[in-house]
Predicted model as a PDB file, atoms N, CA, C, CB and O in Angstrom, pLDDT in the B-factor column:
MODEL        1                                                                  
ATOM      1  N   MET A   1       0.812  -1.197   0.000  1.00 73.00           N  
ATOM      2  CA  MET A   1       0.000   0.000   0.000  1.00 73.00           C  
ATOM      3  C   MET A   1       0.853   1.258   0.000  1.00 73.00           C  
ATOM      4  CB  MET A   1      -0.922   0.000   1.190  1.00 73.00           C  
ATOM      5  O   MET A   1       0.333   2.348  -0.235  1.00 73.00           O  
ATOM      6  N   ASP A   2       2.129   1.135   0.254  1.00 85.00           N  
ATOM      7  CA  ASP A   2       3.045   2.266   0.217  1.00 85.00           C  
ATOM      8  C   ASP A   2       2.625   3.427   1.112  1.00 85.00           C  
ATOM      9  CB  ASP A   2       3.179   2.748  -1.185  1.00 85.00           C  
ATOM     10  O   ASP A   2       2.701   4.585   0.703  1.00 85.00           O  
ATOM     11  N   LEU A   3       2.190   3.128   2.307  1.00 86.00           N  
ATOM     12  CA  LEU A   3       1.837   4.168   3.257  1.00 86.00           C  
ATOM     13  C   LEU A   3       3.072   4.528   4.074  1.00 86.00           C  
ATOM     14  CB  LEU A   3       0.672   3.714   4.178  1.00 86.00           C  
ATOM     15  O   LEU A   3       3.823   3.644   4.488  1.00 86.00           O  
ATOM     16  N   PRO A   4       3.288   5.830   4.309  1.00 80.00           N  
ATOM     17  CA  PRO A   4       4.450   6.221   5.107  1.00 80.00           C  
ATOM     18  C   PRO A   4       4.246   5.863   6.586  1.00 80.00           C  
ATOM     19  CB  PRO A   4       4.717   7.732   4.956  1.00 80.00           C  
ATOM     20  O   PRO A   4       3.128   5.901   7.100  1.00 80.00           O  
ATOM     21  N   VAL A   5       5.326   5.523   7.239  1.00 75.00           N  
ATOM     22  CA  VAL A   5       5.304   5.233   8.666  1.00 75.00           C  
ATOM     23  C   VAL A   5       6.210   6.241   9.353  1.00 75.00           C  
ATOM     24  CB  VAL A   5       5.755   3.762   8.966  1.00 75.00           C  
ATOM     25  O   VAL A   5       7.377   6.390   8.991  1.00 75.00           O  
ATOM     26  N   ILE A   6       5.668   6.925  10.338  1.00 75.00           N  
ATOM     27  CA  ILE A   6       6.445   7.889  11.105  1.00 75.00           C  
ATOM     28  C   ILE A   6       6.372   7.472  12.567  1.00 75.00           C  
ATOM     29  CB  ILE A   6       5.918   9.355  10.898  1.00 75.00           C  
ATOM     30  O   ILE A   6       5.326   7.615  13.199  1.00 75.00           O  
ATOM     31  N   PRO A   7       7.477   6.957  13.114  1.00 79.00           N  
ATOM     32  CA  PRO A   7       7.457   6.562  14.522  1.00 79.00           C  
ATOM     33  C   PRO A   7       7.317   7.783  15.432  1.00 79.00           C  
ATOM     34  CB  PRO A   7       8.733   5.783  14.875  1.00 79.00           C  
ATOM     35  O   PRO A   7       7.916   8.829  15.182  1.00 79.00           O  
ATOM     36  N   ILE A   8       6.532   7.638  16.470  1.00 78.00           N  
ATOM     37  CA  ILE A   8       6.372   8.688  17.469  1.00 78.00           C  
ATOM     38  C   ILE A   8       6.756   8.080  18.810  1.00 78.00           C  
ATOM     39  CB  ILE A   8       4.899   9.264  17.490  1.00 78.00           C  
ATOM     40  O   ILE A   8       6.145   7.113  19.262  1.00 78.00           O  
ATOM     41  N   PHE A   9       7.767   8.652  19.437  1.00 77.00           N  
ATOM     42  CA  PHE A   9       8.238   8.169  20.726  1.00 77.00           C  
ATOM     43  C   PHE A   9       7.690   9.090  21.801  1.00 77.00           C  
ATOM     44  CB  PHE A   9       9.795   8.103  20.779  1.00 77.00           C  
ATOM     45  O   PHE A   9       8.315  10.089  22.158  1.00 77.00           O  
ATOM     46  N   TYR A  10       6.531   8.748  22.305  1.00 80.00           N  
ATOM     47  CA  TYR A  10       5.843   9.585  23.280  1.00 80.00           C  
ATOM     48  C   TYR A  10       6.205   9.114  24.681  1.00 80.00           C  
ATOM     49  CB  TYR A  10       4.305   9.546  23.065  1.00 80.00           C  
ATOM     50  O   TYR A  10       5.888   7.989  25.068  1.00 80.00           O  
ATOM     51  N   GLY A  11       6.864   9.969  25.430  1.00 80.00           N  
ATOM     52  CA  GLY A  11       7.265   9.629  26.785  1.00 80.00           C  
ATOM     53  C   GLY A  11       8.298   8.516  26.820  1.00 80.00           C  
ATOM     54  O   GLY A  11       8.391   7.768  27.794  1.00 80.00           O  
ATOM     55  N   LEU A  12       9.066   8.415  25.757  1.00 82.00           N  
ATOM     56  CA  LEU A  12      10.013   7.322  25.607  1.00 82.00           C  
ATOM     57  C   LEU A  12      11.200   7.812  24.806  1.00 82.00           C  
ATOM     58  CB  LEU A  12       9.355   6.097  24.928  1.00 82.00           C  
ATOM     59  O   LEU A  12      11.034   8.458  23.772  1.00 82.00           O  
ATOM     60  N   ASP A  13      12.389   7.509  25.277  1.00 84.00           N  
ATOM     61  CA  ASP A  13      13.594   7.899  24.551  1.00 84.00           C  
ATOM     62  C   ASP A  13      13.852   6.888  23.437  1.00 84.00           C  
ATOM     63  CB  ASP A  13      14.821   7.994  25.510  1.00 84.00           C  
ATOM     64  O   ASP A  13      13.905   5.688  23.705  1.00 84.00           O  
ATOM     65  N   PRO A  14      14.013   7.344  22.194  1.00 85.00           N  
ATOM     66  CA  PRO A  14      14.253   6.410  21.088  1.00 85.00           C  
ATOM     67  C   PRO A  14      15.456   5.495  21.313  1.00 85.00           C  
ATOM     68  CB  PRO A  14      14.451   7.181  19.812  1.00 85.00           C  
ATOM     69  O   PRO A  14      15.478   4.374  20.806  1.00 85.00           O  
ATOM     70  N   SER A  15      16.454   5.956  22.064  1.00 87.00           N  
ATOM     71  CA  SER A  15      17.621   5.102  22.315  1.00 87.00           C  
ATOM     72  C   SER A  15      17.247   3.902  23.176  1.00 87.00           C  
ATOM     73  CB  SER A  15      18.740   5.905  22.993  1.00 87.00           C  
ATOM     74  O   SER A  15      17.889   2.857  23.080  1.00 87.00           O  
ATOM     75  N   HIS A  16      16.217   4.030  24.018  1.00 90.00           N  
ATOM     76  CA  HIS A  16      15.764   2.891  24.819  1.00 90.00           C  
ATOM     77  C   HIS A  16      15.109   1.835  23.932  1.00 90.00           C  
ATOM     78  CB  HIS A  16      14.780   3.353  25.909  1.00 90.00           C  
ATOM     79  O   HIS A  16      15.222   0.638  24.194  1.00 90.00           O  
ATOM     80  N   VAL A  17      14.433   2.282  22.894  1.00 89.00           N  
ATOM     81  CA  VAL A  17      13.850   1.352  21.929  1.00 89.00           C  
ATOM     82  C   VAL A  17      14.968   0.712  21.109  1.00 89.00           C  
ATOM     83  CB  VAL A  17      12.830   2.076  21.001  1.00 89.00           C  
ATOM     84  O   VAL A  17      14.973  -0.499  20.885  1.00 89.00           O  
ATOM     85  N   ARG A  18      15.903   1.530  20.669  1.00 90.00           N  
ATOM     86  CA  ARG A  18      17.006   1.052  19.839  1.00 90.00           C  
ATOM     87  C   ARG A  18      17.812  -0.031  20.542  1.00 90.00           C  
ATOM     88  CB  ARG A  18      17.917   2.208  19.460  1.00 90.00           C  
ATOM     89  O   ARG A  18      18.195  -1.026  19.927  1.00 90.00           O  
ATOM     90  N   LYS A  19      18.066   0.163  21.826  1.00 92.00           N  
ATOM     91  CA  LYS A  19      18.922  -0.758  22.577  1.00 92.00           C  
ATOM     92  C   LYS A  19      18.148  -1.688  23.506  1.00 92.00           C  
ATOM     93  CB  LYS A  19      19.918   0.023  23.379  1.00 92.00           C  
ATOM     94  O   LYS A  19      18.740  -2.520  24.194  1.00 92.00           O  
ATOM     95  N   GLN A  20      16.822  -1.543  23.524  1.00 93.00           N  
ATOM     96  CA  GLN A  20      15.957  -2.302  24.419  1.00 93.00           C  
ATOM     97  C   GLN A  20      16.445  -2.196  25.861  1.00 93.00           C  
ATOM     98  CB  GLN A  20      15.896  -3.772  23.985  1.00 93.00           C  
ATOM     99  O   GLN A  20      16.694  -3.207  26.518  1.00 93.00           O  
ATOM    100  N   THR A  21      16.578  -0.956  26.348  1.00 94.00           N  
ATOM    101  CA  THR A  21      17.039  -0.693  27.704  1.00 94.00           C  
ATOM    102  C   THR A  21      15.988   0.085  28.478  1.00 94.00           C  
ATOM    103  CB  THR A  21      18.366   0.074  27.685  1.00 94.00           C  
ATOM    104  O   THR A  21      14.937   0.433  27.940  1.00 94.00           O  
ATOM    105  N   GLY A  22      16.276   0.352  29.736  1.00 93.00           N  
ATOM    106  CA  GLY A  22      15.373   1.120  30.584  1.00 93.00           C  
ATOM    107  C   GLY A  22      14.062   0.385  30.807  1.00 93.00           C  
ATOM    108  O   GLY A  22      13.999  -0.842  30.725  1.00 93.00           O  
ATOM    109  N   GLU A  23      13.027   1.146  31.089  1.00 93.00           N  
ATOM    110  CA  GLU A  23      11.694   0.561  31.328  1.00 93.00           C  
ATOM    111  C   GLU A  23      11.202  -0.176  30.089  1.00 93.00           C  
ATOM    112  CB  GLU A  23      10.677   1.657  31.728  1.00 93.00           C  
ATOM    113  O   GLU A  23      10.561  -1.221  30.191  1.00 93.00           O  
ATOM    114  N   PHE A  24      11.506   0.375  28.920  1.00 93.00           N  
ATOM    115  CA  PHE A  24      11.123  -0.285  27.681  1.00 93.00           C  
ATOM    116  C   PHE A  24      11.773  -1.661  27.589  1.00 93.00           C  
ATOM    117  CB  PHE A  24      11.512   0.575  26.470  1.00 93.00           C  
ATOM    118  O   PHE A  24      11.117  -2.634  27.218  1.00 93.00           O  
ATOM    119  N   GLY A  25      13.051  -1.746  27.923  1.00 94.00           N  
ATOM    120  CA  GLY A  25      13.774  -3.017  27.881  1.00 94.00           C  
ATOM    121  C   GLY A  25      13.187  -4.052  28.822  1.00 94.00           C  
ATOM    122  O   GLY A  25      13.097  -5.231  28.480  1.00 94.00           O  
ATOM    123  N   LYS A  26      12.785  -3.612  30.013  1.00 95.00           N  
ATOM    124  CA  LYS A  26      12.162  -4.527  30.981  1.00 95.00           C  
ATOM    125  C   LYS A  26      10.863  -5.101  30.411  1.00 95.00           C  
ATOM    126  CB  LYS A  26      11.882  -3.797  32.324  1.00 95.00           C  
ATOM    127  O   LYS A  26      10.607  -6.302  30.502  1.00 95.00           O  
ATOM    128  N   ASN A  27      10.055  -4.228  29.827  1.00 95.00           N  
ATOM    129  CA  ASN A  27       8.787  -4.684  29.246  1.00 95.00           C  
ATOM    130  C   ASN A  27       9.022  -5.561  28.012  1.00 95.00           C  
ATOM    131  CB  ASN A  27       7.909  -3.477  28.872  1.00 95.00           C  
ATOM    132  O   ASN A  27       8.273  -6.506  27.768  1.00 95.00           O  
ATOM    133  N   PHE A  28      10.043  -5.251  27.253  1.00 95.00           N  
ATOM    134  CA  PHE A  28      10.390  -6.064  26.089  1.00 95.00           C  
ATOM    135  C   PHE A  28      10.774  -7.475  26.537  1.00 95.00           C  
ATOM    136  CB  PHE A  28      11.549  -5.411  25.290  1.00 95.00           C  
ATOM    137  O   PHE A  28      10.349  -8.458  25.929  1.00 95.00           O  
ATOM    138  N   GLU A  29      11.575  -7.576  27.597  1.00 96.00           N  
ATOM    139  CA  GLU A  29      11.957  -8.890  28.128  1.00 96.00           C  
ATOM    140  C   GLU A  29      10.734  -9.682  28.582  1.00 96.00           C  
ATOM    141  CB  GLU A  29      12.938  -8.730  29.296  1.00 96.00           C  
ATOM    142  O   GLU A  29      10.634 -10.877  28.305  1.00 96.00           O  
ATOM    143  N   LYS A  30       9.814  -9.034  29.270  1.00 96.00           N  
ATOM    144  CA  LYS A  30       8.586  -9.708  29.715  1.00 96.00           C  
ATOM    145  C   LYS A  30       7.784 -10.203  28.518  1.00 96.00           C  
ATOM    146  CB  LYS A  30       7.724  -8.758  30.575  1.00 96.00           C  
ATOM    147  O   LYS A  30       7.269 -11.321  28.526  1.00 96.00           O  
ATOM    148  N   THR A  31       7.682  -9.372  27.499  1.00 95.00           N  
ATOM    149  CA  THR A  31       6.931  -9.736  26.305  1.00 95.00           C  
ATOM    150  C   THR A  31       7.548 -10.930  25.601  1.00 95.00           C  
ATOM    151  CB  THR A  31       6.851  -8.559  25.354  1.00 95.00           C  
ATOM    152  O   THR A  31       6.834 -11.765  25.046  1.00 95.00           O  
ATOM    153  N   CYS A  32       8.866 -11.017  25.621  1.00 95.00           N  
ATOM    154  CA  CYS A  32       9.597 -12.053  24.882  1.00 95.00           C  
ATOM    155  C   CYS A  32       9.863 -13.314  25.702  1.00 95.00           C  
ATOM    156  CB  CYS A  32      10.908 -11.497  24.397  1.00 95.00           C  
ATOM    157  O   CYS A  32      10.534 -14.232  25.230  1.00 95.00           O  
ATOM    158  N   ARG A  33       9.352 -13.362  26.897  1.00 95.00           N  
ATOM    159  CA  ARG A  33       9.657 -14.457  27.814  1.00 95.00           C  
ATOM    160  C   ARG A  33       9.465 -15.840  27.197  1.00 95.00           C  
ATOM    161  CB  ARG A  33       8.800 -14.339  29.036  1.00 95.00           C  
ATOM    162  O   ARG A  33      10.308 -16.715  27.396  1.00 95.00           O  
ATOM    163  N   ASN A  34       8.398 -16.055  26.466  1.00 95.00           N  
ATOM    164  CA  ASN A  34       8.092 -17.384  25.919  1.00 95.00           C  
ATOM    165  C   ASN A  34       8.392 -17.511  24.430  1.00 95.00           C  
ATOM    166  CB  ASN A  34       6.644 -17.707  26.159  1.00 95.00           C  
ATOM    167  O   ASN A  34       7.902 -18.427  23.768  1.00 95.00           O  
ATOM    168  N   GLU A  35       9.186 -16.603  23.913  1.00 96.00           N  
ATOM    169  CA  GLU A  35       9.502 -16.618  22.488  1.00 96.00           C  
ATOM    170  C   GLU A  35      10.864 -17.259  22.233  1.00 96.00           C  
ATOM    171  CB  GLU A  35       9.475 -15.194  21.921  1.00 96.00           C  
ATOM    172  O   GLU A  35      11.694 -17.359  23.137  1.00 96.00           O  
ATOM    173  N   THR A  36      11.079 -17.685  21.005  1.00 96.00           N  
ATOM    174  CA  THR A  36      12.355 -18.285  20.642  1.00 96.00           C  
ATOM    175  C   THR A  36      13.430 -17.204  20.546  1.00 96.00           C  
ATOM    176  CB  THR A  36      12.236 -19.055  19.307  1.00 96.00           C  
ATOM    177  O   THR A  36      13.125 -16.020  20.399  1.00 96.00           O  
ATOM    178  N   GLU A  37      14.670 -17.621  20.630  1.00 96.00           N  
ATOM    179  CA  GLU A  37      15.780 -16.675  20.521  1.00 96.00           C  
ATOM    180  C   GLU A  37      15.773 -15.984  19.164  1.00 96.00           C  
ATOM    181  CB  GLU A  37      17.119 -17.389  20.742  1.00 96.00           C  
ATOM    182  O   GLU A  37      16.081 -14.796  19.066  1.00 96.00           O  
ATOM    183  N   ALA A  38      15.422 -16.727  18.118  1.00 97.00           N  
ATOM    184  CA  ALA A  38      15.363 -16.153  16.773  1.00 97.00           C  
ATOM    185  C   ALA A  38      14.281 -15.077  16.688  1.00 97.00           C  
ATOM    186  CB  ALA A  38      15.099 -17.253  15.731  1.00 97.00           C  
ATOM    187  O   ALA A  38      14.490 -14.032  16.071  1.00 97.00           O  
ATOM    188  N   CYS A  39      13.145 -15.328  17.296  1.00 96.00           N  
ATOM    189  CA  CYS A  39      12.042 -14.367  17.280  1.00 96.00           C  
ATOM    190  C   CYS A  39      12.435 -13.103  18.047  1.00 96.00           C  
ATOM    191  CB  CYS A  39      10.761 -14.993  17.890  1.00 96.00           C  
ATOM    192  O   CYS A  39      12.187 -11.990  17.583  1.00 96.00           O  
ATOM    193  N   VAL A  40      13.045 -13.274  19.215  1.00 96.00           N  
ATOM    194  CA  VAL A  40      13.473 -12.129  20.020  1.00 96.00           C  
ATOM    195  C   VAL A  40      14.497 -11.299  19.243  1.00 96.00           C  
ATOM    196  CB  VAL A  40      14.070 -12.601  21.375  1.00 96.00           C  
ATOM    197  O   VAL A  40      14.461 -10.069  19.276  1.00 96.00           O  
ATOM    198  N   TYR A  41      15.403 -11.976  18.548  1.00 96.00           N  
ATOM    199  CA  TYR A  41      16.398 -11.269  17.740  1.00 96.00           C  
ATOM    200  C   TYR A  41      15.716 -10.455  16.634  1.00 96.00           C  
ATOM    201  CB  TYR A  41      17.404 -12.270  17.127  1.00 96.00           C  
ATOM    202  O   TYR A  41      16.062  -9.295  16.410  1.00 96.00           O  
ATOM    203  N   GLN A  42      14.759 -11.062  15.954  1.00 96.00           N  
ATOM    204  CA  GLN A  42      14.057 -10.368  14.865  1.00 96.00           C  
ATOM    205  C   GLN A  42      13.303  -9.153  15.392  1.00 96.00           C  
ATOM    206  CB  GLN A  42      13.082 -11.325  14.153  1.00 96.00           C  
ATOM    207  O   GLN A  42      13.349  -8.085  14.782  1.00 96.00           O  
ATOM    208  N   TRP A  43      12.616  -9.302  16.505  1.00 95.00           N  
ATOM    209  CA  TRP A  43      11.891  -8.187  17.089  1.00 95.00           C  
ATOM    210  C   TRP A  43      12.855  -7.081  17.505  1.00 95.00           C  
ATOM    211  CB  TRP A  43      11.063  -8.656  18.290  1.00 95.00           C  
ATOM    212  O   TRP A  43      12.609  -5.903  17.243  1.00 95.00           O  
ATOM    213  N   GLY A  44      13.953  -7.463  18.154  1.00 95.00           N  
ATOM    214  CA  GLY A  44      14.938  -6.476  18.580  1.00 95.00           C  
ATOM    215  C   GLY A  44      15.523  -5.728  17.398  1.00 95.00           C  
ATOM    216  O   GLY A  44      15.728  -4.516  17.457  1.00 95.00           O  
ATOM    217  N   ARG A  45      15.787  -6.452  16.333  1.00 94.00           N  
ATOM    218  CA  ARG A  45      16.334  -5.842  15.112  1.00 94.00           C  
ATOM    219  C   ARG A  45      15.321  -4.869  14.506  1.00 94.00           C  
ATOM    220  CB  ARG A  45      16.715  -6.936  14.077  1.00 94.00           C  
ATOM    221  O   ARG A  45      15.685  -3.768  14.092  1.00 94.00           O  
ATOM    222  N   ALA A  46      14.052  -5.276  14.455  1.00 92.00           N  
ATOM    223  CA  ALA A  46      12.999  -4.413  13.909  1.00 92.00           C  
ATOM    224  C   ALA A  46      12.851  -3.144  14.750  1.00 92.00           C  
ATOM    225  CB  ALA A  46      11.654  -5.171  13.848  1.00 92.00           C  
ATOM    226  O   ALA A  46      12.687  -2.054  14.201  1.00 92.00           O  
ATOM    227  N   LEU A  47      12.908  -3.276  16.074  1.00 91.00           N  
ATOM    228  CA  LEU A  47      12.805  -2.105  16.944  1.00 91.00           C  
ATOM    229  C   LEU A  47      13.993  -1.174  16.746  1.00 91.00           C  
ATOM    230  CB  LEU A  47      12.712  -2.535  18.412  1.00 91.00           C  
ATOM    231  O   LEU A  47      13.842   0.048  16.759  1.00 91.00           O  
ATOM    232  N   CYS A  48      15.160  -1.748  16.564  1.00 89.00           N  
ATOM    233  CA  CYS A  48      16.361  -0.950  16.300  1.00 89.00           C  
ATOM    234  C   CYS A  48      16.197  -0.177  14.995  1.00 89.00           C  
ATOM    235  CB  CYS A  48      17.619  -1.853  16.240  1.00 89.00           C  
ATOM    236  O   CYS A  48      16.495   1.015  14.927  1.00 89.00           O  
ATOM    237  N   ASP A  49      15.726  -0.859  13.972  1.00 87.00           N  
ATOM    238  CA  ASP A  49      15.522  -0.211  12.673  1.00 87.00           C  
ATOM    239  C   ASP A  49      14.505   0.919  12.767  1.00 87.00           C  
ATOM    240  CB  ASP A  49      15.066  -1.235  11.634  1.00 87.00           C  
ATOM    241  O   ASP A  49      14.730   2.006  12.235  1.00 87.00           O  
ATOM    242  N   VAL A  50      13.392   0.667  13.439  1.00 84.00           N  
ATOM    243  CA  VAL A  50      12.335   1.678  13.561  1.00 84.00           C  
ATOM    244  C   VAL A  50      12.839   2.894  14.327  1.00 84.00           C  
ATOM    245  CB  VAL A  50      11.098   1.088  14.262  1.00 84.00           C  
ATOM    246  O   VAL A  50      12.500   4.026  13.983  1.00 84.00           O  
ATOM    247  N   SER A  51      13.645   2.673  15.362  1.00 84.00           N  
ATOM    248  CA  SER A  51      14.119   3.811  16.152  1.00 84.00           C  
ATOM    249  C   SER A  51      15.156   4.637  15.402  1.00 84.00           C  
ATOM    250  CB  SER A  51      14.705   3.326  17.465  1.00 84.00           C  
ATOM    251  O   SER A  51      15.457   5.762  15.801  1.00 84.00           O  
ATOM    252  N   ASN A  52      15.702   4.093  14.325  1.00 82.00           N  
ATOM    253  CA  ASN A  52      16.656   4.835  13.511  1.00 82.00           C  
ATOM    254  C   ASN A  52      15.989   5.661  12.412  1.00 82.00           C  
ATOM    255  CB  ASN A  52      17.644   3.883  12.896  1.00 82.00           C  
ATOM    256  O   ASN A  52      16.643   6.494  11.784  1.00 82.00           O  
ATOM    257  N   PHE A  53      14.682   5.436  12.169  1.00 75.00           N  
ATOM    258  CA  PHE A  53      13.948   6.231  11.190  1.00 75.00           C  
ATOM    259  C   PHE A  53      13.789   7.642  11.713  1.00 75.00           C  
ATOM    260  CB  PHE A  53      12.570   5.605  10.881  1.00 75.00           C  
ATOM    261  O   PHE A  53      13.895   7.901  12.912  1.00 75.00           O  
ATOM    262  N   LEU A  54      13.537   8.532  10.800  1.00 65.00           N  
ATOM    263  CA  LEU A  54      13.175   9.878  11.202  1.00 65.00           C  
ATOM    264  C   LEU A  54      11.820   9.794  11.892  1.00 65.00           C  
ATOM    265  CB  LEU A  54      13.141  10.859   9.978  1.00 65.00           C  
ATOM    266  O   LEU A  54      10.840   9.355  11.290  1.00 65.00           O  
ATOM    267  N   GLY A  55      11.764  10.200  13.114  1.00 59.00           N  
ATOM    268  CA  GLY A  55      10.513  10.139  13.866  1.00 59.00           C  
ATOM    269  C   GLY A  55      10.397  11.356  14.764  1.00 59.00           C  
ATOM    270  O   GLY A  55      11.161  12.313  14.639  1.00 59.00           O  
ATOM    271  N   TYR A  56       9.445  11.310  15.658  1.00 58.00           N  
ATOM    272  CA  TYR A  56       9.207  12.406  16.582  1.00 58.00           C  
ATOM    273  C   TYR A  56       9.446  11.919  17.997  1.00 58.00           C  
ATOM    274  CB  TYR A  56       7.776  12.968  16.427  1.00 58.00           C  
ATOM    275  O   TYR A  56       8.893  10.902  18.417  1.00 58.00           O  
ATOM    276  N   HIS A  57      10.276  12.652  18.730  1.00 57.00           N  
ATOM    277  CA  HIS A  57      10.543  12.380  20.132  1.00 57.00           C  
ATOM    278  C   HIS A  57       9.784  13.440  20.911  1.00 57.00           C  
ATOM    279  CB  HIS A  57      12.095  12.393  20.462  1.00 57.00           C  
ATOM    280  O   HIS A  57      10.085  14.626  20.780  1.00 57.00           O  
ATOM    281  N   SER A  58       8.806  13.042  21.719  1.00 57.00           N  
ATOM    282  CA  SER A  58       7.857  13.973  22.318  1.00 57.00           C  
ATOM    283  C   SER A  58       8.487  15.137  23.090  1.00 57.00           C  
ATOM    284  CB  SER A  58       6.966  13.227  23.225  1.00 57.00           C  
ATOM    285  O   SER A  58       7.947  16.240  23.004  1.00 57.00           O  
ATOM    286  N   PRO A  59       9.587  14.978  23.837  1.00 61.00           N  
ATOM    287  CA  PRO A  59      10.138  16.145  24.526  1.00 61.00           C  
ATOM    288  C   PRO A  59      10.648  17.229  23.565  1.00 61.00           C  
ATOM    289  CB  PRO A  59      11.264  15.709  25.436  1.00 61.00           C  
ATOM    290  O   PRO A  59      10.834  18.377  23.967  1.00 61.00           O  
ATOM    291  N   ASN A  60      10.871  16.867  22.314  1.00 59.00           N  
ATOM    292  CA  ASN A  60      11.358  17.843  21.338  1.00 59.00           C  
ATOM    293  C   ASN A  60      10.231  18.586  20.629  1.00 59.00           C  
ATOM    294  CB  ASN A  60      12.225  17.155  20.316  1.00 59.00           C  
ATOM    295  O   ASN A  60      10.500  19.470  19.816  1.00 59.00           O  
ATOM    296  N   TRP A  61       8.978  18.247  20.919  1.00 59.00           N  
ATOM    297  CA  TRP A  61       7.862  18.908  20.261  1.00 59.00           C  
ATOM    298  C   TRP A  61       7.737  20.329  20.769  1.00 59.00           C  
ATOM    299  CB  TRP A  61       6.555  18.138  20.488  1.00 59.00           C  
ATOM    300  O   TRP A  61       7.979  20.605  21.944  1.00 59.00           O  
ATOM    301  N   TYR A  62       7.366  21.209  19.893  1.00 61.00           N  
ATOM    302  CA  TYR A  62       7.144  22.599  20.248  1.00 61.00           C  
ATOM    303  C   TYR A  62       5.681  22.772  20.621  1.00 61.00           C  
ATOM    304  CB  TYR A  62       7.543  23.550  19.086  1.00 61.00           C  
ATOM    305  O   TYR A  62       4.792  22.462  19.827  1.00 61.00           O  
ATOM    306  N   ASN A  63       5.436  23.254  21.801  1.00 57.00           N  
ATOM    307  CA  ASN A  63       4.055  23.518  22.250  1.00 57.00           C  
ATOM    308  C   ASN A  63       3.718  24.980  21.993  1.00 57.00           C  
ATOM    309  CB  ASN A  63       3.874  23.172  23.769  1.00 57.00           C  
ATOM    310  O   ASN A  63       4.342  25.883  22.551  1.00 57.00           O  
ATOM    311  N   SER A  64       2.735  25.195  21.150  1.00 46.00           N  
ATOM    312  CA  SER A  64       2.362  26.581  20.856  1.00 46.00           C  
ATOM    313  C   SER A  64       1.040  26.934  21.471  1.00 46.00           C  
ATOM    314  CB  SER A  64       2.308  26.818  19.364  1.00 46.00           C  
ATOM    315  O   SER A  64       0.572  28.063  21.323  1.00 46.00           O  
TER     316      SER A  64                                                      
ENDMDL                                                                          
END                                                                             
């Protein structure tokens, strides 16, 4: 469908998504508890890729 995707990191630092650290990392580990190592790797890789896209980090938004 060729729809654009723009990640929005609301109340979340994109580096935590990229590296699966902080509170995000804890929740990621819980989510992946019953998954295979290959699946966890694929998800982690996808999250890393998404966090490297041009997106919006909520603390950087201008409030007018």
